[in-house]
C-alpha positions as CSV (number, residue, x, y, z in Angstrom):
1,M,-26.3,54.4,43.2
2,S,-25.7,58.1,44.0
3,L,-23.6,60.4,41.9
4,A,-21.0,60.6,44.7
5,R,-20.7,56.8,44.8
6,V,-20.4,56.7,41.0
7,S,-17.7,59.3,41.2
8,I,-15.8,57.4,43.9
9,A,-16.2,54.1,42.0
10,G,-14.9,55.7,38.8
11,T,-11.9,57.2,40.6
12,A,-11.1,53.8,42.2
13,I,-11.3,52.1,38.8
14,A,-9.0,54.7,37.2
15,L,-6.5,54.4,40.0
16,A,-6.6,50.6,39.7
17,G,-6.1,50.9,36.0
18,L,-3.1,53.1,36.5
19,A,-1.6,50.7,39.1
20,A,-2.1,47.8,36.7
21,A,-0.5,49.7,33.8
22,Q,2.5,50.4,36.0
23,Q,2.8,46.8,37.0
24,V,2.9,45.5,33.4
25,Y,4.9,48.4,32.0
26,P,5.8,48.3,29.2
27,S,3.0,46.7,27.3
28,R,3.5,48.4,24.0
29,P,6.4,50.0,21.9
30,I,8.4,52.9,23.4
31,R,9.4,56.0,21.4
32,I,12.8,57.8,22.0
33,I,12.7,61.3,20.5
34,S,16.1,62.4,19.2
35,P,15.9,66.2,18.7
36,F,18.6,66.0,15.9
37,A,18.7,64.8,12.4
38,P,19.7,61.1,11.7
39,G,23.4,60.3,11.7
40,G,24.7,62.6,14.4
41,G,25.9,61.6,17.9
42,N,22.6,62.0,19.6
43,D,20.8,59.9,17.0
44,I,23.5,57.2,17.2
45,M,23.2,57.1,21.0
46,A,19.4,56.9,20.8
47,R,19.6,53.9,18.5
48,L,22.2,52.1,20.6
49,L,20.0,52.6,23.7
50,G,16.9,51.7,21.8
51,Q,18.2,48.3,20.7
52,K,19.4,47.4,24.2
53,L,16.2,48.7,25.9
54,S,14.1,46.6,23.5
55,D,16.0,43.5,24.5
56,A,15.7,44.3,28.2
57,L,12.1,45.3,28.2
58,G,10.7,42.9,25.6
59,Q,9.1,45.7,23.6
60,Q,10.1,47.5,20.5
61,V,11.8,50.8,21.1
62,L,11.7,53.2,18.1
63,V,13.7,56.3,17.5
64,D,11.8,59.4,16.3
65,N,14.0,62.1,14.9
66,R,12.6,65.6,15.5
67,P,15.3,68.0,14.4
68,G,15.1,71.8,14.3
69,G,14.9,74.9,16.5
70,N,18.2,74.1,18.2
71,T,16.5,70.9,19.7
72,I,13.4,72.9,20.8
73,I,11.1,71.2,18.3
74,G,11.9,67.7,19.6
75,T,11.8,68.7,23.2
76,E,8.4,70.4,22.9
77,A,7.1,67.1,21.3
78,L,8.1,65.3,24.5
79,V,6.4,67.9,26.7
80,K,3.1,67.4,24.7
81,S,3.3,63.6,25.1
82,A,1.4,61.6,27.7
83,P,3.4,61.1,30.9
84,D,3.1,57.3,30.7
85,G,6.7,56.2,30.0
86,Y,6.0,55.4,26.3
87,T,7.7,58.6,25.0
88,I,11.1,59.7,26.3
89,L,13.7,62.2,25.0
90,L,17.5,61.9,24.6
91,V,19.1,65.3,25.4
92,G,22.5,66.9,25.9
93,S,23.8,70.1,27.3
94,T,21.8,72.1,24.8
95,H,18.8,71.5,27.0
96,V,20.1,73.7,29.8
97,I,21.8,76.2,27.5
98,N,18.7,77.0,25.3
99,P,16.7,78.8,28.0
100,H,19.4,81.4,28.4
101,L,19.6,82.1,24.7
102,L,16.1,81.4,23.2
103,P,12.5,81.6,24.2
104,T,11.4,78.1,24.9
105,P,7.7,76.9,25.0
106,Y,8.5,74.9,28.2
107,D,10.4,75.1,31.5
108,A,13.6,73.1,31.2
109,I,13.2,71.9,34.8
110,R,9.5,71.9,35.8
111,D,8.2,70.2,32.6
112,F,10.4,67.1,32.8
113,S,11.1,64.0,34.8
114,P,14.8,63.2,34.7
115,V,15.4,59.5,34.2
116,A,19.2,58.9,33.9
117,T,22.3,59.9,32.1
118,L,24.0,57.5,29.7
119,A,27.4,58.8,28.5
120,A,29.7,61.7,28.8
121,S,32.8,63.1,27.1
122,E,35.1,65.8,28.2
123,L,36.4,68.5,25.9
124,V,40.1,68.8,25.1
125,L,41.7,72.1,24.3
126,V,43.9,71.6,21.2
127,V,46.1,74.2,19.4
128,H,47.8,74.4,16.1
129,P,51.4,73.1,16.3
130,S,52.7,76.5,15.2
131,L,51.5,78.1,18.3
132,P,54.5,78.6,20.7
133,A,52.7,77.1,23.8
134,N,53.1,73.5,24.9
135,D,51.1,73.6,28.2
136,L,48.4,75.6,29.8
137,R,50.7,77.9,31.7
138,E,52.5,78.9,28.4
139,L,49.2,79.3,26.6
140,I,47.8,81.6,29.2
141,A,50.9,83.7,29.2
142,L,50.8,83.9,25.4
143,A,47.1,84.9,25.4
144,K,47.8,87.6,27.9
145,S,50.7,89.0,25.8
146,K,48.4,89.1,22.7
147,P,44.9,90.1,24.0
148,G,42.3,89.4,21.3
149,Q,44.8,88.0,18.8
150,L,44.2,84.3,19.4
151,N,41.1,82.8,17.8
152,Y,39.2,79.7,18.8
153,G,36.8,77.8,16.6
154,S,33.6,76.3,17.9
155,S,30.7,74.2,16.6
156,G,28.5,77.2,16.7
157,S,27.3,80.1,18.9
158,G,25.7,79.0,22.1
159,G,27.0,75.5,22.0
160,T,29.1,73.7,24.5
161,T,32.4,74.3,22.7
162,H,31.6,78.0,22.5
163,L,30.9,78.2,26.2
164,A,34.1,76.3,27.0
165,G,36.1,79.0,25.3
166,E,34.3,81.8,27.2
167,F,34.7,79.9,30.5
168,F,38.4,79.6,29.8
169,N,38.6,83.4,29.1
170,M,36.8,84.1,32.4
171,L,38.9,81.7,34.6
172,A,42.2,82.5,33.0
173,G,41.7,86.3,32.7
174,V,42.4,86.3,28.9
175,S,40.7,87.4,25.8
176,T,40.6,84.8,23.0
177,Q,38.2,85.5,20.1
178,H,35.3,83.2,19.2
179,I,34.9,82.1,15.6
180,P,31.6,80.1,15.2
181,Y,31.3,77.3,12.6
182,K,28.3,75.2,11.5
183,G,29.6,72.1,13.2
184,S,32.7,71.0,15.1
185,G,34.1,69.3,12.1
186,L,34.4,72.5,10.2
187,A,36.1,74.2,13.1
188,L,38.6,71.3,13.3
189,N,39.4,71.6,9.6
190,D,40.3,75.2,10.0
191,L,42.3,74.5,13.1
192,L,44.3,71.9,11.2
193,A,44.8,74.4,8.4
194,G,46.0,77.1,10.8
195,Q,43.1,79.5,10.2
196,V,42.3,79.5,13.9
197,Q,44.7,78.8,16.7
198,L,42.6,76.9,19.3
199,S,39.5,74.7,19.6
200,Y,37.7,72.7,22.2
201,Q,37.0,69.2,20.7
202,S,35.9,65.8,21.9
203,P,38.8,63.5,22.4
204,S,37.6,61.0,19.8
205,A,37.7,63.7,17.1
206,V,41.3,64.8,17.7
207,V,43.2,61.8,19.2
208,G,44.6,60.8,15.8
209,H,45.7,64.3,15.0
210,I,47.4,64.6,18.4
211,K,49.3,61.4,17.9
212,N,50.6,62.3,14.4
213,G,51.7,65.8,15.5
214,K,49.1,67.8,13.6
215,L,47.7,69.2,16.8
216,K,49.0,69.8,20.3
217,A,46.8,68.9,23.3
218,I,46.9,71.5,26.1
219,A,44.4,70.3,28.7
220,I,41.2,68.5,29.1
221,S,38.0,69.5,31.0
222,G,36.5,67.4,33.8
223,R,37.9,66.0,37.0
224,T,39.9,63.1,35.6
225,R,42.0,62.4,32.5
226,A,40.4,60.9,29.5
227,S,41.1,57.2,28.8
228,A,41.7,58.0,25.1
229,L,44.3,60.7,26.1
230,P,45.9,59.6,29.4
231,Q,48.9,61.9,28.8
232,V,46.9,65.1,28.6
233,P,46.4,66.7,32.1
234,T,43.1,68.2,33.3
235,F,42.8,72.0,33.6
236,A,42.8,71.6,37.3
237,E,46.1,69.6,37.2
238,S,47.5,72.4,35.1
239,G,46.6,75.1,37.6
240,L,43.1,76.2,36.4
241,P,40.5,74.5,38.5
242,G,36.8,74.8,37.7
243,L,36.7,74.3,34.0
244,E,34.3,71.4,33.9
245,V,32.5,71.9,30.6
246,G,31.8,68.6,28.7
247,I,29.2,66.7,26.7
248,Y,26.7,64.3,28.1
249,Y,23.7,62.4,27.0
250,G,20.7,61.9,29.2
251,V,17.1,60.7,29.1
252,L,14.1,62.8,30.1
253,A,10.4,61.8,30.4
254,P,7.4,64.3,30.6
255,A,6.7,65.7,34.0
256,G,4.2,63.6,35.9
257,T,5.5,60.3,34.7
258,P,4.8,57.8,37.5
259,R,7.8,57.2,39.6
260,P,7.7,53.4,39.3
261,I,8.1,53.8,35.5
262,V,10.9,56.3,35.9
263,D,12.7,54.0,38.3
264,K,12.3,51.0,36.0
265,L,13.7,52.8,33.0
266,S,16.6,54.2,35.1
267,T,17.4,50.8,36.5
268,E,17.4,49.1,33.1
269,M,19.6,51.8,31.7
270,A,22.1,51.4,34.5
271,K,22.3,47.7,33.8
272,I,22.8,48.3,30.1
273,L,25.7,50.7,30.8
274,A,27.4,48.2,33.0
275,T,27.7,45.6,30.2
276,P,31.0,45.2,28.4
277,D,29.3,45.2,25.1
278,F,27.7,48.6,25.6
279,K,30.8,50.0,27.1
280,E,32.6,49.0,23.9
281,K,30.0,50.6,21.7
282,L,30.3,53.8,23.7
283,A,34.1,53.8,23.4
284,S,33.7,53.5,19.6
285,Q,31.8,56.8,19.8
286,G,34.4,58.5,22.0
287,V,32.3,58.6,25.1
288,D,32.4,56.9,28.5
289,P,29.5,55.4,30.5
290,F,27.9,58.0,32.9
291,I,25.4,56.4,35.3
292,T,23.2,58.5,37.5
293,T,20.0,58.1,39.4
294,P,17.0,60.4,38.6
295,E,17.9,62.5,41.6
296,Q,21.5,62.9,40.5
297,F,20.5,63.8,36.9
298,A,18.0,66.4,38.2
299,A,20.8,67.9,40.4
300,L,23.1,68.0,37.3
301,I,20.5,69.8,35.3
302,R,20.0,72.5,37.9
303,T,23.8,72.9,38.4
304,D,24.5,73.1,34.7
305,M,21.7,75.6,34.1
306,A,23.2,77.9,36.8
307,K,26.7,77.4,35.5
308,Y,26.0,78.1,31.8
309,G,23.7,81.0,32.8
310,R,26.7,82.7,34.5
311,I,29.0,82.1,31.5
312,I,26.4,83.4,29.0
313,K,25.6,86.5,31.1
314,A,29.3,87.3,31.8
315,A,30.3,86.9,28.2
316,N,27.2,88.6,26.9
317,I,26.7,85.7,24.5
318,K,23.9,86.1,21.9
319,L,22.8,83.3,19.6
320,E,24.1,84.1,16.1
321,N,22.3,82.8,13.0
């Protein structure tokens, strides 16, 4: 047999093996990388998904925590993995924020195959009850009368809650001052104590404080009101459209992952999100199901990269240690 025929035969065997692998996928355990330490929201979501995927696919799904580098370490680990569907990554908004603030050893769009989103949560703007503002109109008027004198606490520089504050400044034409904390819980504690006047928080973190009068809810991001806070209007309803900065969880695979595998994972995740049991588990974490196709998730990534890039550039945001 000639070398050409050997080469053709070898290629055919390889392609047949790939096709067979796709048909029986998965045939071994799957790894979900969580680029955060155990115990946080991303880790909890990864474990909830892993358990349900294991039941649906008939294979063990393991969570691999790879914290550090503002999620860059875990994300790079995915990029270096084989594009075979056996390693996937659970990401959030940090994925599209990092490239504007830090050098990343990967391209946030080109090096990934979007699979699906899982859950989302909007951010609610809450203020200390001593602040003489009960709605967004009054808050904007107050901020304009006191430029630079109102402070908002965030979970850290470059995070979603930081960008929400800067986006509000841009859209409302005001100047509230950013106070970064090492976590949203610390920012919330100082808000409750009156050390800062405003903060952007997930509804689940503040719903109890709003109900007992320790905080006042002004408005919530997104296009619809939150089920946990139906009485709180959106920014758009309050006269400030466009402030759509929230938190979401999504799954990425390495670039080059075969489309049948991406589709299988996406379809199974959509089925999981539609079950009452999983919806209840998400509600316990303060988030709502957020189902997208791979194409819709890819579009969201591109849109958010552009949106956050504009905010970061306009506000001249630098990552603070």
